[in-house]
C-alpha positions as semicolon CSV with decimal commas, in nm:
position;residue;x (nm);y (nm);z (nm)
1;X;0,000;0,000;0,000
2;X;0,144;0,335;-0,103
3;X;0,141;0,624;0,150
4;X;-0,073;0,930;0,080
5;X;0,117;1,198;-0,108
6;X;0,092;1,569;-0,030
7;X;-0,140;1,511;0,269
8;X;-0,051;1,749;0,548
9;X;-0,089;1,608;0,898
10;X;-0,267;1,834;1,153
11;X;-0,007;2,038;1,336
12;X;0,008;2,284;1,622
13;X;-0,173;2,607;1,539
14;X;0,024;2,927;1,472
15;X;0,105;3,162;1,753
16;X;-0,170;3,415;1,828
17;X;-0,091;3,773;1,727
18;X;-0,264;4,110;1,709
19;X;-0,464;4,141;1,384
20;X;-0,589;4,498;1,390
21;X;-0,639;4,620;1,030
22;X;-0,465;4,302;0,904
23;X;-0,712;4,231;0,622
24;X;-0,984;4,498;0,623
25;X;-0,828;4,845;0,637
26;X;-0,984;5,155;0,783
27;X;-1,112;5,269;0,442
28;X;-1,272;4,928;0,380
29;X;-1,456;4,943;0,710
30;X;-1,583;5,293;0,642
31;X;-1,728;5,168;0,314
32;X;-1,888;4,871;0,487
33;X;-2,044;5,096;0,751
34;X;-2,197;5,310;0,476
35;X;-2,325;5,009;0,277
36;X;-2,702;4,971;0,288
37;X;-2,742;4,630;0,126
38;X;-2,591;4,284;0,138
39;X;-2,486;4,321;-0,225
40;X;-2,274;4,626;-0,147
41;X;-2,114;4,453;0,153
42;X;-2,032;4,149;-0,061
43;X;-1,874;4,369;-0,328
44;X;-1,642;4,533;-0,074
45;X;-1,551;4,203;0,093
46;X;-1,488;4,038;-0,241
47;X;-1,249;4,312;-0,345
48;X;-1,064;4,318;-0,012
49;X;-1,055;3,948;0,084
50;X;-1,145;3,692;-0,186
51;X;-1,079;3,853;-0,523
52;X;-0,828;3,580;-0,615
53;X;-1,037;3,284;-0,493
54;X;-1,204;3,076;-0,769
55;X;-1,570;2,990;-0,778
56;X;-1,755;2,826;-0,604
57;X;-1,519;2,872;-0,307
58;X;-1,543;3,249;-0,342
59;X;-1,920;3,236;-0,294
60;X;-1,885;3,029;0,023
61;X;-1,626;3,266;0,174
62;X;-1,835;3,571;0,084
63;X;-2,131;3,422;0,269
64;X;-1,911;3,345;0,570
65;X;-1,769;3,700;0,591
66;X;-2,099;3,872;0,510
67;X;-2,272;3,688;0,792
68;X;-1,991;3,803;1,023
69;X;-2,053;4,166;0,926
70;X;-2,424;4,121;0,997
71;X;-2,344;3,963;1,333
72;X;-2,113;4,254;1,424
73;X;-2,384;4,503;1,332
74;X;-2,636;4,321;1,552
75;X;-2,391;4,330;1,844
76;X;-2,300;4,696;1,776
77;X;-1,928;4,625;1,726
78;X;-1,716;4,918;1,610
79;X;-1,496;4,925;1,297
80;X;-1,187;4,792;1,479
81;X;-1,374;4,502;1,637
82;X;-1,538;4,404;1,309
83;X;-1,210;4,412;1,119
84;X;-1,033;4,203;1,381
85;X;-1,312;3,946;1,408
86;X;-1,315;3,886;1,032
87;X;-0,936;3,845;1,037
88;X;-0,964;3,596;1,324
89;X;-1,219;3,380;1,145
90;X;-1,020;3,404;0,822
91;X;-0,703;3,276;0,991
92;X;-0,888;2,997;1,173
93;X;-1,045;2,891;0,843
94;X;-0,708;2,888;0,667
95;X;-0,557;2,679;0,947
96;X;-0,855;2,441;0,943
97;X;-0,836;2,377;0,568
98;X;-0,460;2,323;0,553
99;X;-0,526;1,951;0,596
100;X;-0,815;1,723;0,496
101;X;-0,773;1,543;0,829
102;X;-0,961;1,629;1,145
103;X;-0,815;1,919;1,347
104;X;-1,120;2,045;1,534
105;X;-0,947;2,070;1,871
106;X;-0,662;2,277;1,726
107;X;-0,911;2,508;1,551
108;X;-1,110;2,572;1,868
109;X;-0,792;2,636;2,066
110;X;-0,655;2,870;1,799
111;X;-0,979;3,072;1,788
112;X;-0,985;3,100;2,169
113;X;-0,625;3,217;2,184
114;X;-0,682;3,477;1,911
115;X;-0,983;3,613;2,099
116;X;-0,782;3,619;2,421
117;X;-0,508;3,809;2,236
118;X;-0,766;4,080;2,158
119;X;-0,939;4,093;2,495
120;X;-0,648;4,157;2,738
121;X;-0,443;4,474;2,743
122;X;-0,079;4,370;2,733
123;X;0,100;4,568;2,461
124;X;0,257;4,482;2,227
125;X;0,141;4,121;2,267
126;X;-0,232;4,182;2,304
127;X;-0,498;4,454;2,308
128;X;-0,831;4,488;2,484
129;X;-1,076;4,527;2,196
130;X;-1,337;4,278;2,321
131;X;-1,497;4,251;2,662
132;X;-1,552;3,915;2,832
133;X;-1,921;3,927;2,736
134;X;-1,836;3,993;2,371
135;X;-1,585;3,708;2,369
136;X;-1,859;3,476;2,495
137;X;-2,096;3,596;2,223
138;X;-1,831;3,546;1,955
139;X;-1,743;3,195;2,072
140;X;-2,110;3,099;2,081
141;X;-2,155;3,235;1,728
142;X;-1,839;3,061;1,599
143;X;-1,944;2,723;1,742
144;X;-2,298;2,742;1,607
145;X;-2,199;2,858;1,259
146;X;-1,851;2,760;1,147
147;X;-1,799;2,453;1,367
148;X;-2,150;2,323;1,294
149;X;-2,050;2,316;0,926
150;X;-1,690;2,213;0,988
151;X;-1,699;1,905;0,763
152;X;-1,875;2,096;0,488
153;X;-1,591;2,353;0,480
154;X;-1,344;2,063;0,479
155;X;-1,517;1,907;0,183
156;X;-1,516;2,230;-0,018
157;X;-1,169;2,368;0,060
158;X;-0,946;2,064;0,106
159;X;-0,822;1,823;-0,166
160;X;-0,993;1,490;-0,217
161;X;-0,805;1,194;-0,066
162;X;-0,783;0,884;-0,283
163;X;-0,657;0,546;-0,167
164;X;-0,426;0,370;-0,415
165;X;-0,364;0,001;-0,337
166;X;-0,095;-0,199;-0,513
167;X;0,050;-0,542;-0,435
168;X;0,397;-0,674;-0,502
169;X;0,528;-1,026;-0,437
170;X;0,880;-1,164;-0,420
171;X;0,980;-1,504;-0,552
172;X;0,685;-1,541;-0,790
173;X;0,744;-1,595;-1,163
174;X;0,652;-1,315;-1,403
175;X;0,377;-1,525;-1,561
176;X;0,199;-1,562;-1,227
177;X;0,240;-1,190;-1,157
178;X;0,073;-1,111;-1,490
179;X;-0,212;-1,343;-1,395
180;X;-0,259;-1,154;-1,067
181;X;-0,260;-0,820;-1,246
182;X;-0,523;-0,952;-1,487
183;X;-0,727;-1,078;-1,192
184;X;-0,713;-0,738;-1,023
185;X;-0,829;-0,565;-1,341
186;X;-1,111;-0,817;-1,374
187;X;-1,212;-0,750;-1,014
188;X;-1,242;-0,381;-1,092
189;X;-1,451;-0,462;-1,402
190;X;-1,666;-0,698;-1,196
191;X;-1,722;-0,419;-0,943
192;X;-1,841;-0,183;-1,216
193;X;-2,072;-0,448;-1,359
194;X;-2,205;-0,522;-1,010
195;X;-2,287;-0,152;-0,954
196;X;-2,468;-0,142;-1,288
197;X;-2,666;-0,453;-1,197
198;X;-2,770;-0,301;-0,863
199;X;-2,884;0,019;-1,033
200;X;-3,089;-0,162;-1,301
201;X;-3,206;-0,470;-1,110
202;X;-3,452;-0,696;-1,291
203;X;-3,503;-1,067;-1,345
204;X;-3,343;-1,091;-1,690
205;X;-3,014;-0,931;-1,580
206;X;-2,987;-1,160;-1,279
207;X;-3,059;-1,467;-1,491
208;X;-2,798;-1,366;-1,754
209;X;-2,537;-1,308;-1,487
210;X;-2,608;-1,652;-1,339
211;X;-2,579;-1,824;-1,675
212;X;-2,254;-1,639;-1,748
213;X;-2,105;-1,753;-1,416
214;X;-2,210;-2,116;-1,484
215;X;-2,056;-2,111;-1,832
216;X;-1,733;-1,961;-1,696
217;X;-1,711;-2,229;-1,430
218;X;-1,770;-2,507;-1,682
219;X;-1,505;-2,366;-1,917
220;X;-1,247;-2,344;-1,639
221;X;-1,319;-2,699;-1,522
222;X;-1,295;-2,839;-1,875
223;X;-0,938;-2,711;-1,911
224;X;-0,712;-2,904;-1,666
225;X;-0,414;-2,681;-1,744
226;X;-0,588;-2,369;-1,614
227;X;-0,686;-2,513;-1,274
228;X;-0,384;-2,368;-1,095
229;X;-0,435;-2,030;-1,258
230;X;-0,804;-2,029;-1,162
231;X;-0,719;-2,119;-0,804
232;X;-0,464;-1,836;-0,784
233;X;-0,713;-1,595;-0,939
234;X;-0,976;-1,691;-0,681
235;X;-0,729;-1,637;-0,398
236;X;-0,627;-1,294;-0,526
237;X;-0,991;-1,194;-0,577
238;X;-1,082;-1,298;-0,224
239;X;-0,787;-1,118;-0,068
240;X;-0,855;-0,795;-0,259
241;X;-1,225;-0,799;-0,172
242;X;-1,151;-0,863;0,197
243;X;-0,897;-0,584;0,208
244;X;-1,128;-0,333;0,038
245;X;-1,412;-0,423;0,276
246;X;-1,180;-0,384;0,576
247;X;-1,053;-0,045;0,461
248;X;-1,407;0,074;0,387
249;X;-1,522;-0,026;0,734
250;X;-1,224;0,152;0,894
251;X;-1,293;0,470;0,696
252;X;-1,660;0,473;0,790
253;X;-1,574;0,416;1,157
254;X;-1,321;0,700;1,155
255;X;-1,572;0,937;0,996
256;X;-1,832;0,842;1,257
257;X;-1,577;0,887;1,540
258;X;-1,482;1,230;1,406
259;X;-1,846;1,339;1,385
260;X;-1,912;1,213;1,741
261;X;-1,602;1,394;1,868
262;X;-1,693;1,730;1,720
263;X;-2,054;1,704;1,842
264;X;-1,933;1,618;2,191
265;X;-1,689;1,910;2,191
266;X;-1,958;2,154;2,073
267;X;-2,198;2,031;2,340
268;X;-1,938;2,079;2,616
269;X;-1,853;2,430;2,495
270;X;-2,221;2,525;2,477
271;X;-2,269;2,397;2,831
272;X;-1,975;2,608;2,954
273;X;-2,112;2,917;2,782
274;X;-2,456;2,864;2,939
275;X;-2,295;2,831;3,284
276;X;-2,106;3,157;3,237
277;X;-2,427;3,337;3,146
C-alpha cells in the first residue's frame, strides 16, 4: 500500500498575534459601515478578501464574511472590532483547511487564543478590543455557525483523498504476476458491472449473470491446465475484496468517530457558555 502523497498532517496552530487592520483596512470598514445592502457589503468584501479565490469557493467565503458583518452590526461592534473578528475567522479557516484530516481541537484552541489576544491589554502582545461578554458571544456564534458546518468547509476547501492500493510479491514468476494483475483488473470490471446490476435490477439481468457464471465455471473446469491459474485468481480476488471491505469499514468508523467527537466538543462548549451566562 502506497502512502498518501501531499497530505498534510494536523499540526500545532500558529502563535496568536494582534490582527488589527490586518485584512480589512480603515477605508474598507468605512465603506462597509456606509453600505445599505448585502450586495454592497459582498462587493467590498470580495475586493478586499477573496478577489483571487475561484468559484464556487469565493461564494462560500463571501457568505461566511458577510454573515460576520451582519453579526457585528447586531452586536454593535465598532470598525476595529469588526475588522479584527473577520481576520480571526479568516485565519482559523485557513488553518482548518490546511489539511483534509480532522483538526477540530486545534481550531477551537486557535480561535480561543486569538480572541484572548484581543481581549487583554498587554501591549505589544495583546490589546483589549473585546470585553468578556463579547468574547462569549463570539465563541457561541463561531461554534454554532462555522464549527456546525466544519466538515462541509473541509469538503469544499481541502483536496480529495484517494486510496491507491498496489500489491507486489517476491519469488513469484513473471507469468504468475501477470495473472494476478489480470485478476485485479477483472475484479475492478466486476465491481463496475455489479454496480450497474444493482442500479438496473430486474429478473433478466440476474438470470444472464447466473448463466454467465455457470458457463465460466464449466469452461475453467474443462481445461485441466488452467486449474492452478483459476485457483490463484480466486485467492487474489478474495484477498482484494476482503482488504477493500476492511478499509471501507475503517474509513466509515473514523468518519463516525470524528463526527461524534466534534458534536461532543460543541456540546461541552455550549454547556460552559450557558454556565457563564
